[in-house]
C-alpha positions as a printed Julia matrix, in Angstrom:
85×3 Matrix{Float64}:
 41.61  36.51  -25.08
 40.13  33.59  -22.36
 38.25  32.46  -25.34
 41.35  31.93  -27.33
 43.31  30.67  -24.71
 41.03  28.34  -23.24
 41.25  26.33  -26.77
 44.08  24.15  -28.21
 46.26  25.91  -30.71
 45.11  24.7   -34.68
 48.54  25.02  -35.74
 51.8   25.05  -33.42
 55.47  25.56  -35.07
 58.63  25.78  -33.46
 61.32  27.47  -34.87
 65.27  27.87  -33.85
 66.47  30.15  -36.4
 68.24  33.71  -35.82
 65.67  36.39  -37.27
 62.33  34.12  -37.34
 60.82  35.99  -34.91
 61.29  39.3   -36.9
 60.67  37.42  -40.09
 57.37  36.25  -38.67
 56.17  39.22  -37.3
 56.68  40.49  -40.89
 54.94  38.18  -42.59
 51.85  38.35  -40.16
 51.98  42.09  -41.09
 52.26  41.55  -44.83
 49.29  38.87  -44.57
 46.79  41.26  -42.78
 47.12  40.82  -39.41
 46.66  43.49  -36.78
 48.79  43.77  -33.63
 46.78  43.47  -30.58
 49.5   42.91  -27.72
 53.12  42.78  -27.26
 54.95  42.25  -23.98
 58.27  42.01  -22.79
 59.26  39.36  -20.36
 62.58  38.57  -18.43
 63.83  36.64  -21.23
 61.19  36.53  -23.82
 58.86  38.78  -26.1
 55.18  37.44  -26.83
 52.86  38.83  -29.2
 49.2   38.46  -30.33
 48.01  39.17  -33.42
 44.46  38.8   -35.62
 42.91  39.55  -38.33
 39.01  38.99  -39.5
 38.3   36.65  -42.81
 35.57  34.92  -44.39
 34.99  31.35  -44.4
 33.58  28.85  -46.98
 30.47  29.49  -46.24
 30.89  33.31  -46.33
 30.22  33.83  -42.29
 32.95  35.76  -40.38
 36.07  34.05  -39.13
 38.28  35.32  -36.85
 42.6   33.97  -36.88
 44.12  34.64  -33.96
 47.98  33.85  -33.7
 50.34  34.42  -30.94
 54.33  34.47  -31.25
 56.66  33.87  -28.75
 60.44  34.78  -28.72
 62.68  32.79  -26.14
 66.46  33.51  -25.48
 67.59  30.26  -24.3
 71.25  29.02  -23.51
 71.24  26.79  -26.45
 70.11  29.56  -29.1
 66.67  31.96  -29.4
 63.53  30.02  -30.51
 60.38  31.01  -31.53
 56.55  29.15  -31.01
 54.06  30.41  -33.42
 50.52  29.34  -32.0
 47.43  29.71  -34.29
 43.55  29.47  -33.82
 41.06  29.87  -36.09
 37.53  30.66  -34.0
């Protein structure tokens, strides 16, 4: 986890819909990701997902995605951070 968090994410997406957190989690599960961590905070949830894939040259590649849901005054927001290692 420290190796992942020490790098900048390859992709960051901020969503503001009502059910984006649930839709994102279901999509990750459908795409073959496995849940490795789920944490509840005072006003948010965070989950970390991973999957192993194959790169263009046949070497293994790991995909890690963190999904953070936050309850804010102006509505809910979901942030999706993705890394390729």
